[in-house]
All heavy atoms as a GROMACS GRO file, in nm:
protein
  608
    1MET      N    1   3.645  -2.272  -0.932
    1MET     CA    2   3.570  -2.170  -1.002
    1MET      C    3   3.671  -2.071  -1.059
    1MET      O    4   3.746  -2.010  -0.985
    1MET     CB    5   3.474  -2.101  -0.907
    1MET     CG    6   3.393  -1.993  -0.971
    1MET     SD    7   3.269  -1.924  -0.861
    1MET     CE    8   3.176  -2.068  -0.821
    2SER      N    9   3.670  -2.054  -1.189
    2SER     CA   10   3.770  -1.968  -1.250
    2SER      C   11   3.714  -1.833  -1.295
    2SER      O   12   3.790  -1.742  -1.320
    2SER     CB   13   3.833  -2.039  -1.369
    2SER     OG   14   3.733  -2.069  -1.465
    3ASN      N   15   3.583  -1.819  -1.306
    3ASN     CA   16   3.526  -1.694  -1.352
    3ASN      C   17   3.446  -1.629  -1.240
    3ASN      O   18   3.323  -1.628  -1.241
    3ASN     CB   19   3.441  -1.717  -1.477
    3ASN     CG   20   3.414  -1.588  -1.550
    3ASN    OD1   21   3.425  -1.480  -1.494
    3ASN    ND2   22   3.378  -1.600  -1.676
    4HIS      N   23   3.516  -1.571  -1.145
    4HIS     CA   24   3.451  -1.513  -1.028
    4HIS      C   25   3.362  -1.395  -1.063
    4HIS      O   26   3.256  -1.378  -1.005
    4HIS     CB   27   3.556  -1.470  -0.924
    4HIS     CG   28   3.630  -1.585  -0.865
    4HIS    ND1   29   3.579  -1.660  -0.761
    4HIS    CD2   30   3.750  -1.638  -0.895
    4HIS    CE1   31   3.666  -1.754  -0.729
    4HIS    NE2   32   3.769  -1.744  -0.807
    5GLU      N   33   3.403  -1.314  -1.159
    5GLU     CA   34   3.326  -1.195  -1.193
    5GLU      C   35   3.186  -1.231  -1.243
    5GLU      O   36   3.086  -1.169  -1.204
    5GLU     CB   37   3.399  -1.109  -1.297
    5GLU     CG   38   3.525  -1.043  -1.244
    5GLU     CD   39   3.645  -1.137  -1.242
    5GLU    OE1   40   3.644  -1.239  -1.315
    5GLU    OE2   41   3.738  -1.112  -1.164
    6LYS      N   42   3.178  -1.329  -1.332
    6LYS     CA   43   3.046  -1.372  -1.383
    6LYS      C   44   2.962  -1.433  -1.273
    6LYS      O   45   2.841  -1.414  -1.269
    6LYS     CB   46   3.064  -1.471  -1.500
    6LYS     CG   47   3.095  -1.404  -1.629
    6LYS     CD   48   3.077  -1.505  -1.742
    6LYS     CE   49   3.079  -1.433  -1.873
    6LYS     NZ   50   2.950  -1.423  -1.933
    7TYR      N   51   3.024  -1.507  -1.184
    7TYR     CA   52   2.951  -1.568  -1.073
    7TYR      C   53   2.897  -1.461  -0.978
    7TYR      O   54   2.783  -1.467  -0.935
    7TYR     CB   55   3.041  -1.666  -0.998
    7TYR     CG   56   2.971  -1.742  -0.889
    7TYR    CD1   57   2.866  -1.828  -0.918
    7TYR    CD2   58   3.010  -1.729  -0.757
    7TYR    CE1   59   2.801  -1.898  -0.817
    7TYR    CE2   60   2.947  -1.799  -0.656
    7TYR     CZ   61   2.843  -1.884  -0.687
    7TYR     OH   62   2.778  -1.952  -0.587
    8ILE      N   63   2.978  -1.362  -0.948
    8ILE     CA   64   2.934  -1.253  -0.861
    8ILE      C   65   2.818  -1.178  -0.926
    8ILE      O   66   2.720  -1.143  -0.859
    8ILE     CB   67   3.052  -1.159  -0.829
    8ILE    CG1   68   3.151  -1.233  -0.738
    8ILE    CG2   69   3.005  -1.030  -0.765
    8ILE    CD1   70   3.284  -1.164  -0.720
    9GLN      N   71   2.825  -1.155  -1.055
    9GLN     CA   72   2.715  -1.090  -1.126
    9GLN      C   73   2.589  -1.175  -1.116
    9GLN      O   74   2.480  -1.124  -1.090
    9GLN     CB   75   2.752  -1.068  -1.273
    9GLN     CG   76   2.643  -1.002  -1.353
    9GLN     CD   77   2.682  -0.982  -1.498
    9GLN    OE1   78   2.795  -1.007  -1.538
    9GLN    NE2   79   2.586  -0.938  -1.577
   10PHE      N   80   2.603  -1.306  -1.135
   10PHE     CA   81   2.490  -1.399  -1.123
   10PHE      C   82   2.427  -1.388  -0.984
   10PHE      O   83   2.306  -1.377  -0.971
   10PHE     CB   84   2.540  -1.542  -1.149
   10PHE     CG   85   2.446  -1.649  -1.104
   10PHE    CD1   86   2.338  -1.686  -1.182
   10PHE    CD2   87   2.467  -1.714  -0.983
   10PHE    CE1   88   2.252  -1.786  -1.141
   10PHE    CE2   89   2.381  -1.814  -0.941
   10PHE     CZ   90   2.273  -1.850  -1.020
   11LEU      N   91   2.510  -1.390  -0.880
   11LEU     CA   92   2.459  -1.382  -0.743
   11LEU      C   93   2.384  -1.251  -0.718
   11LEU      O   94   2.280  -1.250  -0.653
   11LEU     CB   95   2.574  -1.395  -0.643
   11LEU     CG   96   2.646  -1.529  -0.641
   11LEU    CD1   97   2.762  -1.525  -0.542
   11LEU    CD2   98   2.551  -1.643  -0.608
   12ASN      N   99   2.436  -1.142  -0.768
   12ASN     CA  100   2.372  -1.012  -0.748
   12ASN      C  101   2.239  -1.001  -0.821
   12ASN      O  102   2.153  -0.924  -0.780
   12ASN     CB  103   2.465  -0.899  -0.791
   12ASN     CG  104   2.572  -0.872  -0.687
   12ASN    OD1  105   2.544  -0.866  -0.569
   12ASN    ND2  106   2.694  -0.856  -0.732
   13GLU      N  107   2.221  -1.079  -0.926
   13GLU     CA  108   2.097  -1.075  -1.003
   13GLU      C  109   1.989  -1.167  -0.948
   13GLU      O  110   1.872  -1.153  -0.983
   13GLU     CB  111   2.125  -1.112  -1.149
   13GLU     CG  112   2.209  -1.010  -1.221
   13GLU     CD  113   2.255  -1.055  -1.358
   13GLU    OE1  114   2.233  -1.175  -1.393
   13GLU    OE2  115   2.314  -0.973  -1.430
   14ARG      N  116   2.024  -1.260  -0.861
   14ARG     CA  117   1.929  -1.359  -0.811
   14ARG      C  118   1.860  -1.312  -0.684
   14ARG      O  119   1.925  -1.277  -0.586
   14ARG     CB  120   2.000  -1.493  -0.784
   14ARG     CG  121   2.059  -1.558  -0.908
   14ARG     CD  122   1.954  -1.587  -1.014
   14ARG     NE  123   1.858  -1.684  -0.972
   14ARG     CZ  124   1.840  -1.803  -1.028
   14ARG    NH1  125   1.914  -1.840  -1.128
   14ARG    NH2  126   1.747  -1.884  -0.982
   15GLN      N  127   1.727  -1.312  -0.686
   15GLN     CA  128   1.648  -1.269  -0.571
   15GLN      C  129   1.659  -1.366  -0.454
   15GLN      O  130   1.641  -1.327  -0.339
   15GLN     CB  131   1.500  -1.255  -0.612
   15GLN     CG  132   1.476  -1.144  -0.712
   15GLN     CD  133   1.513  -1.009  -0.656
   15GLN    OE1  134   1.480  -0.976  -0.543
   15GLN    NE2  135   1.585  -0.930  -0.733
   16GLU      N  136   1.688  -1.493  -0.481
   16GLU     CA  137   1.698  -1.593  -0.375
   16GLU      C  138   1.816  -1.569  -0.282
   16GLU      O  139   1.816  -1.610  -0.167
   16GLU     CB  140   1.715  -1.735  -0.434
   16GLU     CG  141   1.609  -1.777  -0.530
   16GLU     CD  142   1.648  -1.750  -0.674
   16GLU    OE1  143   1.717  -1.650  -0.703
   16GLU    OE2  144   1.608  -1.830  -0.760
   17VAL      N  145   1.918  -1.503  -0.333
   17VAL     CA  146   2.042  -1.483  -0.258
   17VAL      C  147   2.023  -1.368  -0.159
   17VAL      O  148   2.005  -1.254  -0.198
   17VAL     CB  149   2.162  -1.456  -0.350
   17VAL    CG1  150   2.288  -1.434  -0.268
   17VAL    CG2  151   2.181  -1.573  -0.447
   18VAL      N  152   2.025  -1.401  -0.031
   18VAL     CA  153   2.010  -1.304   0.076
   18VAL      C  154   2.147  -1.251   0.118
   18VAL      O  155   2.163  -1.132   0.145
   18VAL     CB  156   1.938  -1.368   0.197
   18VAL    CG1  157   1.928  -1.272   0.313
   18VAL    CG2  158   1.800  -1.418   0.155
   19GLU      N  159   2.246  -1.338   0.124
   19GLU     CA  160   2.384  -1.302   0.159
   19GLU      C  161   2.479  -1.383   0.073
   19GLU      O  162   2.449  -1.497   0.038
   19GLU     CB  163   2.415  -1.334   0.305
   19GLU     CG  164   2.341  -1.253   0.406
   19GLU     CD  165   2.380  -1.290   0.548
   19GLU    OE1  166   2.495  -1.332   0.571
   19GLU    OE2  167   2.294  -1.277   0.636
   20ALA      N  168   2.593  -1.324   0.040
   20ALA     CA  169   2.699  -1.396  -0.032
   20ALA      C  170   2.833  -1.349   0.022
   20ALA      O  171   2.858  -1.228   0.033
   20ALA     CB  172   2.689  -1.369  -0.181
   21HIS      N  173   2.918  -1.445   0.058
   21HIS     CA  174   3.049  -1.415   0.115
   21HIS      C  175   3.155  -1.496   0.041
   21HIS      O  176   3.136  -1.616   0.019
   21HIS     CB  177   3.054  -1.454   0.263
   21HIS     CG  178   2.949  -1.388   0.346
   21HIS    ND1  179   2.972  -1.269   0.411
   21HIS    CD2  180   2.821  -1.423   0.372
   21HIS    CE1  181   2.861  -1.235   0.475
   21HIS    NE2  182   2.769  -1.326   0.453
   22ARG      N  183   3.264  -1.432   0.006
   22ARG     CA  184   3.380  -1.507  -0.045
   22ARG      C  185   3.459  -1.550   0.078
   22ARG      O  186   3.488  -1.469   0.166
   22ARG     CB  187   3.465  -1.420  -0.136
   22ARG     CG  188   3.569  -1.502  -0.208
   22ARG     CD  189   3.617  -1.436  -0.332
   22ARG     NE  190   3.713  -1.524  -0.397
   22ARG     CZ  191   3.793  -1.486  -0.492
   22ARG    NH1  192   3.787  -1.362  -0.537
   22ARG    NH2  193   3.877  -1.571  -0.545
   23VAL      N  194   3.491  -1.678   0.086
   23VAL     CA  195   3.551  -1.733   0.207
   23VAL      C  196   3.679  -1.810   0.176
   23VAL      O  197   3.704  -1.848   0.062
   23VAL     CB  198   3.451  -1.826   0.281
   23VAL    CG1  199   3.328  -1.749   0.324
   23VAL    CG2  200   3.413  -1.945   0.195
   24SER      N  201   3.756  -1.834   0.281
   24SER     CA  202   3.873  -1.920   0.270
   24SER      C  203   3.832  -2.060   0.313
   24SER      O  204   3.724  -2.080   0.366
   24SER     CB  205   3.986  -1.868   0.358
   24SER     OG  206   3.946  -1.871   0.494
   25GLY      N  207   3.919  -2.156   0.289
   25GLY     CA  208   3.890  -2.292   0.331
   25GLY      C  209   3.847  -2.379   0.215
   25GLY      O  210   3.889  -2.358   0.102
   26GLU      N  211   3.760  -2.475   0.242
   26GLU     CA  212   3.719  -2.572   0.141
   26GLU      C  213   3.648  -2.510   0.022
   26GLU      O  214   3.668  -2.548  -0.091
   26GLU     CB  215   3.629  -2.678   0.204
   26GLU     CG  216   3.704  -2.784   0.280
   26GLU     CD  217   3.614  -2.896   0.324
   26GLU    OE1  218   3.530  -2.940   0.244
   26GLU    OE2  219   3.627  -2.937   0.439
   27GLY      N  220   3.557  -2.419   0.047
   27GLY     CA  221   3.481  -2.359  -0.061
   27GLY      C  222   3.530  -2.219  -0.092
   27GLY      O  223   3.612  -2.162  -0.021
   28CYS      N  224   3.478  -2.163  -0.199
   28CYS     CA  225   3.513  -2.026  -0.236
   28CYS      C  226   3.408  -1.928  -0.186
   28CYS      O  227   3.440  -1.813  -0.158
   28CYS     CB  228   3.521  -2.013  -0.388
   28CYS     SG  229   3.656  -2.106  -0.461
   29TYR      N  230   3.284  -1.974  -0.177
   29TYR     CA  231   3.174  -1.884  -0.141
   29TYR      C  232   3.081  -1.950  -0.040
   29TYR      O  233   3.063  -2.072  -0.042
   29TYR     CB  234   3.092  -1.847  -0.265
   29TYR     CG  235   3.169  -1.762  -0.362
   29TYR    CD1  236   3.243  -1.822  -0.463
   29TYR    CD2  237   3.170  -1.624  -0.352
   29TYR    CE1  238   3.316  -1.745  -0.552
   29TYR    CE2  239   3.242  -1.546  -0.440
   29TYR     CZ  240   3.315  -1.608  -0.540
   29TYR     OH  241   3.388  -1.531  -0.627
   30HIS      N  242   3.022  -1.868   0.043
   30HIS     CA  243   2.917  -1.912   0.136
   30HIS      C  244   2.795  -1.827   0.103
   30HIS      O  245   2.802  -1.704   0.106
   30HIS     CB  246   2.961  -1.889   0.280
   30HIS     CG  247   2.855  -1.919   0.379
   30HIS    ND1  248   2.832  -2.046   0.428
   30HIS    CD2  249   2.763  -1.841   0.437
   30HIS    CE1  250   2.731  -2.042   0.512
   30HIS    NE2  251   2.687  -1.918   0.520
   31LEU      N  252   2.685  -1.894   0.069
   31LEU     CA  253   2.562  -1.824   0.032
   31LEU      C  254   2.453  -1.851   0.133
   31LEU      O  255   2.442  -1.962   0.185
   31LEU     CB  256   2.511  -1.871  -0.105
   31LEU     CG  257   2.605  -1.865  -0.222
   31LEU    CD1  258   2.535  -1.920  -0.346
   31LEU    CD2  259   2.657  -1.725  -0.245
   32LYS      N  260   2.371  -1.752   0.158
   32LYS     CA  261   2.248  -1.770   0.233
   32LYS      C  262   2.137  -1.737   0.135
   32LYS      O  263   2.131  -1.626   0.081
   32LYS     CB  264   2.243  -1.677   0.354
   32LYS     CG  265   2.115  -1.693   0.435
   32LYS     CD  266   2.118  -1.602   0.556
   32LYS     CE  267   1.993  -1.617   0.639
   32LYS     NZ  268   1.998  -1.528   0.758
   33ILE      N  269   2.052  -1.836   0.109
   33ILE     CA  270   1.942  -1.813   0.016
   33ILE      C  271   1.810  -1.845   0.085
   33ILE      O  272   1.807  -1.919   0.184
   33ILE     CB  273   1.956  -1.897  -0.114
   33ILE    CG1  274   1.940  -2.045  -0.085
   33ILE    CG2  275   2.088  -1.868  -0.183
   33ILE    CD1  276   1.919  -2.128  -0.209
   34LYS      N  277   1.705  -1.787   0.033
   34LYS     CA  278   1.571  -1.817   0.082
   34LYS      C  279   1.484  -1.856  -0.037
   34LYS      O  280   1.475  -1.781  -0.134
   34LYS     CB  281   1.510  -1.698   0.155
   34LYS     CG  282   1.572  -1.673   0.289
   34LYS     CD  283   1.490  -1.577   0.371
   34LYS     CE  284   1.552  -1.565   0.510
   34LYS     NZ  285   1.471  -1.480   0.597
   35VAL      N  286   1.424  -1.973  -0.026
   35VAL     CA  287   1.332  -2.022  -0.128
   35VAL      C  288   1.206  -2.071  -0.058
   35VAL      O  289   1.207  -2.100   0.062
   35VAL     CB  290   1.394  -2.134  -0.213
   35VAL    CG1  291   1.508  -2.081  -0.298
   35VAL    CG2  292   1.444  -2.249  -0.128
   36THR      N  293   1.098  -2.083  -0.134
   36THR     CA  294   0.972  -2.124  -0.074
   36THR      C  295   0.937  -2.270  -0.101
   36THR      O  296   0.839  -2.319  -0.048
   36THR     CB  297   0.856  -2.035  -0.125
   36THR    OG1  298   0.850  -2.047  -0.268
   36THR    CG2  299   0.878  -1.890  -0.085
   37SER      N  300   1.019  -2.338  -0.182
   37SER     CA  301   0.987  -2.478  -0.212
   37SER      C  302   1.113  -2.555  -0.250
   37SER      O  303   1.215  -2.495  -0.287
   37SER     CB  304   0.885  -2.486  -0.325
   37SER     OG  305   0.945  -2.444  -0.447
   38GLN      N  306   1.101  -2.684  -0.245
   38GLN     CA  307   1.209  -2.772  -0.290
   38GLN      C  308   1.235  -2.752  -0.439
   38GLN      O  309   1.349  -2.754  -0.484
   38GLN     CB  310   1.172  -2.919  -0.262
   38GLN     CG  311   1.278  -3.018  -0.299
   38GLN     CD  312   1.398  -3.013  -0.207
   38GLN    OE1  313   1.382  -2.995  -0.088
   38GLN    NE2  314   1.515  -3.028  -0.262
   39GLU      N  315   1.131  -2.728  -0.514
   39GLU     CA  316   1.146  -2.705  -0.658
   39GLU      C  317   1.229  -2.579  -0.684
   39GLU      O  318   1.319  -2.581  -0.769
   39GLU     CB  319   1.009  -2.691  -0.724
   39GLU     CG  320   1.018  -2.672  -0.874
   39GLU     CD  321   0.881  -2.660  -0.940
   39GLU    OE1  322   0.778  -2.686  -0.875
   39GLU    OE2  323   0.879  -2.624  -1.058
   40GLU      N  324   1.203  -2.471  -0.610
   40GLU     CA  325   1.283  -2.349  -0.625
   40GLU      C  326   1.428  -2.375  -0.589
   40GLU      O  327   1.519  -2.324  -0.656
   40GLU     CB  328   1.228  -2.237  -0.537
   40GLU     CG  329   1.109  -2.166  -0.593
   40GLU     CD  330   1.070  -2.047  -0.507
   40GLU    OE1  331   1.157  -1.980  -0.449
   40GLU    OE2  332   0.949  -2.022  -0.498
   41LEU      N  333   1.451  -2.452  -0.484
   41LEU     CA  334   1.588  -2.485  -0.444
   41LEU      C  335   1.657  -2.562  -0.555
   41LEU      O  336   1.771  -2.531  -0.592
   41LEU     CB  337   1.588  -2.566  -0.314
   41LEU     CG  338   1.725  -2.616  -0.267
   41LEU    CD1  339   1.820  -2.499  -0.242
   41LEU    CD2  340   1.709  -2.701  -0.144
   42ASN      N  341   1.591  -2.662  -0.610
   42ASN     CA  342   1.650  -2.742  -0.719
   42ASN      C  343   1.683  -2.656  -0.840
   42ASN      O  344   1.789  -2.672  -0.902
   42ASN     CB  345   1.557  -2.857  -0.758
   42ASN     CG  346   1.556  -2.968  -0.656
   42ASN    OD1  347   1.654  -2.990  -0.586
   42ASN    ND2  348   1.444  -3.037  -0.646
   43LEU      N  349   1.594  -2.564  -0.876
   43LEU     CA  350   1.619  -2.476  -0.991
   43LEU      C  351   1.740  -2.387  -0.965
   43LEU      O  352   1.824  -2.368  -1.053
   43LEU     CB  353   1.496  -2.392  -1.021
   43LEU     CG  354   1.376  -2.467  -1.078
   43LEU    CD1  355   1.253  -2.376  -1.083
   43LEU    CD2  356   1.408  -2.522  -1.216
   44PHE      N  357   1.749  -2.334  -0.844
   44PHE     CA  358   1.863  -2.249  -0.809
   44PHE      C  359   1.993  -2.329  -0.814
   44PHE      O  360   2.093  -2.284  -0.872
   44PHE     CB  361   1.844  -2.186  -0.672
   44PHE     CG  362   1.957  -2.096  -0.633
   44PHE    CD1  363   1.966  -1.968  -0.685
   44PHE    CD2  364   2.055  -2.141  -0.545
   44PHE    CE1  365   2.072  -1.885  -0.650
   44PHE    CE2  366   2.161  -2.058  -0.511
   44PHE     CZ  367   2.169  -1.930  -0.563
   45LEU      N  368   1.993  -2.447  -0.754
   45LEU     CA  369   2.114  -2.530  -0.753
   45LEU      C  370   2.155  -2.570  -0.894
   45LEU      O  371   2.274  -2.572  -0.926
   45LEU     CB  372   2.093  -2.653  -0.665
   45LEU     CG  373   2.074  -2.624  -0.516
   45LEU    CD1  374   2.041  -2.753  -0.442
   45LEU    CD2  375   2.193  -2.554  -0.456
   46ASN      N  376   2.058  -2.601  -0.978
   46ASN     CA  377   2.090  -2.635  -1.118
   46ASN      C  378   2.155  -2.517  -1.188
   46ASN      O  379   2.246  -2.534  -1.269
   46ASN     CB  380   1.964  -2.678  -1.193
   46ASN     CG  381   1.920  -2.817  -1.153
   46ASN    OD1  382   1.996  -2.895  -1.097
   46ASN    ND2  383   1.795  -2.848  -1.181
   47SER      N  384   2.111  -2.395  -1.158
   47SER     CA  385   2.168  -2.278  -1.223
   47SER      C  386   2.311  -2.251  -1.176
   47SER      O  387   2.393  -2.198  -1.251
   47SER     CB  388   2.080  -2.155  -1.201
   47SER     OG  389   2.073  -2.121  -1.065
   48ILE      N  390   2.344  -2.289  -1.054
   48ILE     CA  391   2.480  -2.272  -1.002
   48ILE      C  392   2.580  -2.364  -1.072
   48ILE      O  393   2.697  -2.332  -1.085
   48ILE     CB  394   2.482  -2.296  -0.849
   48ILE    CG1  395   2.425  -2.176  -0.777
   48ILE    CG2  396   2.622  -2.325  -0.798
   48ILE    CD1  397   2.428  -2.187  -0.627
   49LEU      N  398   2.533  -2.478  -1.119
   49LEU     CA  399   2.624  -2.575  -1.182
   49LEU      C  400   2.698  -2.518  -1.302
   49LEU      O  401   2.804  -2.569  -1.339
   49LEU     CB  402   2.546  -2.701  -1.222
   49LEU     CG  403   2.505  -2.791  -1.106
   49LEU    CD1  404   2.415  -2.903  -1.157
   49LEU    CD2  405   2.626  -2.846  -1.033
   50GLU      N  406   2.645  -2.413  -1.361
   50GLU     CA  407   2.714  -2.348  -1.473
   50GLU      C  408   2.849  -2.291  -1.428
   50GLU      O  409   2.941  -2.276  -1.507
   50GLU     CB  410   2.627  -2.235  -1.528
   50GLU     CG  411   2.688  -2.159  -1.642
   50GLU     CD  412   2.596  -2.050  -1.694
   50GLU    OE1  413   2.473  -2.057  -1.675
   50GLU    OE2  414   2.650  -1.955  -1.755
   51TYR      N  415   2.862  -2.261  -1.298
   51TYR     CA  416   2.982  -2.197  -1.245
   51TYR      C  417   3.072  -2.294  -1.169
   51TYR      O  418   3.183  -2.258  -1.132
   51TYR     CB  419   2.942  -2.082  -1.153
   51TYR     CG  420   2.856  -1.981  -1.226
   51TYR    CD1  421   2.717  -1.987  -1.217
   51TYR    CD2  422   2.914  -1.884  -1.306
   51TYR    CE1  423   2.638  -1.897  -1.286
   51TYR    CE2  424   2.836  -1.794  -1.375
   51TYR     CZ  425   2.698  -1.801  -1.365
   51TYR     OH  426   2.621  -1.711  -1.434
   52GLY      N  427   3.026  -2.414  -1.141
   52GLY     CA  428   3.106  -2.512  -1.070
   52GLY      C  429   3.021  -2.596  -0.978
   52GLY      O  430   2.899  -2.583  -0.974
   53ASN      N  431   3.086  -2.684  -0.904
   53ASN     CA  432   3.015  -2.771  -0.810
   53ASN      C  433   2.985  -2.697  -0.681
   53ASN      O  434   3.042  -2.592  -0.653
   53ASN     CB  435   3.099  -2.895  -0.780
   53ASN     CG  436   3.113  -2.984  -0.901
   53ASN    OD1  437   3.022  -2.998  -0.980
   53ASN    ND2  438   3.230  -3.043  -0.916
   54TYR      N  439   2.898  -2.754  -0.601
   54TYR     CA  440   2.861  -2.692  -0.475
   54TYR      C  441   2.845  -2.799  -0.369
   54TYR      O  442   2.833  -2.918  -0.398
   54TYR     CB  443   2.731  -2.612  -0.488
   54TYR     CG  444   2.612  -2.697  -0.529
   54TYR    CD1  445   2.541  -2.771  -0.435
   54TYR    CD2  446   2.571  -2.703  -0.661
   54TYR    CE1  447   2.434  -2.850  -0.472
   54TYR    CE2  448   2.464  -2.781  -0.699
   54TYR     CZ  449   2.395  -2.854  -0.604
   54TYR     OH  450   2.289  -2.932  -0.641
   55THR      N  451   2.848  -2.755  -0.244
   55THR     CA  452   2.814  -2.838  -0.130
   55THR      C  453   2.696  -2.770  -0.062
   55THR      O  454   2.697  -2.649  -0.044
   55THR     CB  455   2.931  -2.849  -0.030
   55THR    OG1  456   3.042  -2.906  -0.099
   55THR    CG2  457   2.896  -2.935   0.089
   56LEU      N  458   2.596  -2.848  -0.026
   56LEU     CA  459   2.473  -2.793   0.029
   56LEU      C  460   2.461  -2.825   0.177
   56LEU      O  461   2.480  -2.939   0.219
   56LEU     CB  462   2.353  -2.853  -0.046
   56LEU     CG  463   2.215  -2.811   0.000
   56LEU    CD1  464   2.193  -2.664  -0.029
   56LEU    CD2  465   2.109  -2.895  -0.068
   57TYR      N  466   2.435  -2.722   0.255
   57TYR     CA  467   2.404  -2.737   0.397
   57TYR      C  468   2.269  -2.671   0.420
   57TYR      O  469   2.249  -2.558   0.380
   57TYR     CB  470   2.509  -2.668   0.486
   57TYR     CG  471   2.648  -2.723   0.468
   57TYR    CD1  472   2.738  -2.664   0.381
   57TYR    CD2  473   2.689  -2.836   0.539
   57TYR    CE1  474   2.866  -2.715   0.364
   57TYR    CE2  475   2.816  -2.886   0.523
   57TYR     CZ  476   2.904  -2.827   0.435
   57TYR     OH  477   3.030  -2.877   0.420
   58LEU      N  478   2.179  -2.742   0.484
   58LEU     CA  479   2.046  -2.688   0.511
   58LEU      C  480   2.035  -2.648   0.657
   58LEU      O  481   2.076  -2.722   0.746
   58LEU     CB  482   1.938  -2.792   0.479
   58LEU     CG  483   1.930  -2.835   0.333
   58LEU    CD1  484   1.830  -2.948   0.319
   58LEU    CD2  485   1.893  -2.718   0.245
   59SER      N  486   1.978  -2.531   0.681
   59SER     CA  487   1.952  -2.488   0.817
   59SER      C  488   1.826  -2.557   0.868
   59SER      O  489   1.722  -2.551   0.805
   59SER     CB  490   1.932  -2.336   0.822
   59SER     OG  491   1.893  -2.298   0.952
   60ILE      N  492   1.838  -2.622   0.980
   60ILE     CA  493   1.725  -2.693   1.040
   60ILE      C  494   1.654  -2.604   1.141
   60ILE      O  495   1.533  -2.606   1.154
   60ILE     CB  496   1.773  -2.824   1.105
   60ILE    CG1  497   1.825  -2.913   0.994
   60ILE    CG2  498   1.662  -2.889   1.185
   60ILE    CD1  499   1.884  -3.042   1.039
   61ASN      N  500   1.733  -2.522   1.213
   61ASN     CA  501   1.674  -2.436   1.315
   61ASN      C  502   1.771  -2.322   1.345
   61ASN      O  503   1.888  -2.346   1.370
   61ASN     CB  504   1.648  -2.517   1.443
   61ASN     CG  505   1.577  -2.439   1.549
   61ASN    OD1  506   1.509  -2.341   1.520
   61ASN    ND2  507   1.591  -2.480   1.674
   62GLU      N  508   1.722  -2.199   1.341
   62GLU     CA  509   1.806  -2.086   1.379
   62GLU      C  510   1.810  -2.080   1.532
   62GLU      O  511   1.706  -2.070   1.596
   62GLU     CB  512   1.750  -1.956   1.322
   62GLU     CG  513   1.837  -1.837   1.356
   62GLU     CD  514   1.787  -1.711   1.291
   62GLU    OE1  515   1.693  -1.650   1.347
   62GLU    OE2  516   1.840  -1.674   1.186
   63ILE      N  517   1.928  -2.086   1.589
   63ILE     CA  518   1.944  -2.089   1.734
   63ILE      C  519   1.967  -1.948   1.788
   63ILE      O  520   1.915  -1.913   1.893
   63ILE     CB  521   2.061  -2.181   1.773
   63ILE    CG1  522   2.027  -2.323   1.729
   63ILE    CG2  523   2.090  -2.175   1.922
   63ILE    CD1  524   2.144  -2.419   1.737
   64LYS      N  525   2.041  -1.868   1.715
   64LYS     CA  526   2.070  -1.733   1.764
   64LYS      C  527   2.094  -1.641   1.645
   64LYS      O  528   2.158  -1.680   1.548
   64LYS     CB  529   2.194  -1.733   1.852
   64LYS     CG  530   2.232  -1.596   1.904
   64LYS     CD  531   2.352  -1.603   1.996
   64LYS     CE  532   2.389  -1.464   2.043
   64LYS     NZ  533   2.504  -1.467   2.134
   65ARG      N  534   2.041  -1.521   1.654
   65ARG     CA  535   2.070  -1.416   1.556
   65ARG      C  536   2.097  -1.289   1.635
   65ARG      O  537   2.019  -1.252   1.722
   65ARG     CB  538   1.954  -1.394   1.461
   65ARG     CG  539   1.984  -1.284   1.360
   65ARG     CD  540   1.866  -1.251   1.275
   65ARG     NE  541   1.828  -1.366   1.198
   65ARG     CZ  542   1.777  -1.360   1.077
   65ARG    NH1  543   1.755  -1.245   1.021
   65ARG    NH2  544   1.743  -1.470   1.013
   66ARG      N  545   2.207  -1.225   1.605
   66ARG     CA  546   2.243  -1.104   1.676
   66ARG      C  547   2.293  -1.003   1.574
   66ARG      O  548   2.377  -1.034   1.491
   66ARG     CB  549   2.352  -1.132   1.777
   66ARG     CG  550   2.400  -1.013   1.854
   66ARG     CD  551   2.502  -1.053   1.960
   66ARG     NE  552   2.625  -1.101   1.904
   66ARG     CZ  553   2.733  -1.025   1.884
   66ARG    NH1  554   2.732  -0.899   1.914
   66ARG    NH2  555   2.844  -1.077   1.834
   67LEU      N  556   2.240  -0.884   1.582
   67LEU     CA  557   2.292  -0.776   1.498
   67LEU      C  558   2.425  -0.733   1.554
   67LEU      O  559   2.450  -0.738   1.674
   67LEU     CB  560   2.194  -0.659   1.496
   67LEU     CG  561   2.058  -0.690   1.435
   67LEU    CD1  562   1.967  -0.568   1.445
   67LEU    CD2  563   2.071  -0.735   1.290
   68SER      N  564   2.512  -0.687   1.467
   68SER     CA  565   2.644  -0.644   1.509
   68SER      C  566   2.636  -0.523   1.602
   68SER      O  567   2.566  -0.427   1.570
   68SER     CB  568   2.729  -0.610   1.386
   68SER     OG  569   2.852  -0.557   1.427
   69PRO      N  570   2.708  -0.526   1.714
   69PRO     CA  571   2.708  -0.410   1.803
   69PRO      C  572   2.792  -0.295   1.747
   69PRO      O  573   2.786  -0.185   1.796
   69PRO     CB  574   2.771  -0.463   1.932
   69PRO     CG  575   2.858  -0.574   1.885
   69PRO     CD  576   2.788  -0.635   1.766
   70ILE      N  577   2.868  -0.322   1.641
   70ILE     CA  578   2.953  -0.220   1.579
   70ILE      C  579   2.870  -0.148   1.474
   70ILE      O  580   2.812  -0.211   1.385
   70ILE     CB  581   3.078  -0.284   1.516
   70ILE    CG1  582   3.158  -0.358   1.623
   70ILE    CG2  583   3.163  -0.178   1.446
   70ILE    CD1  584   3.271  -0.442   1.567
   71LYS      N  585   2.863  -0.017   1.483
   71LYS     CA  586   2.784   0.063   1.392
   71LYS      C  587   2.833   0.045   1.248
   71LYS      O  588   2.953   0.036   1.222
   71LYS     CB  589   2.791   0.210   1.430
   71LYS     CG  590   2.694   0.295   1.357
   71LYS     CD  591   2.693   0.437   1.410
   71LYS     CE  592   2.588   0.514   1.333
   71LYS     NZ  593   2.560   0.641   1.392
   72ASP      N  594   2.737   0.034   1.154
   72ASP     CA  595   2.764   0.022   1.010
   72ASP      C  596   2.828  -0.111   0.973
   72ASP      O  597   2.899  -0.119   0.874
   72ASP     CB  598   2.849   0.137   0.959
   72ASP     CG  599   2.781   0.271   0.975
   72ASP    OD1  600   2.656   0.275   0.967
   72ASP    OD2  601   2.851   0.371   0.995
   73VAL      N  602   2.808  -0.214   1.049
   73VAL     CA  603   2.862  -0.346   1.015
   73VAL      C  604   2.746  -0.440   0.998
   73VAL      O  605   2.649  -0.438   1.062
   73VAL     CB  606   2.960  -0.398   1.122
   73VAL    CG1  607   3.000  -0.539   1.092
   73VAL    CG2  608   3.081  -0.307   1.130
   0.00000   0.00000   0.00000
């Protein structure tokens, strides 16, 4: 992905995007999105292709969620 600024703008404009992190390793970004249907997911994924390829991981079951014990994090 060579145009990070446009991609970040795209992510900030999309209601589906709940969290977005720039990461090290295999990918450049880790996104958490929420959609209500497979069709919405497909539309979102198609729109990402303008910025590059993606790898998709689906959450099957949330096992643990913990708020940060550090204030303001």
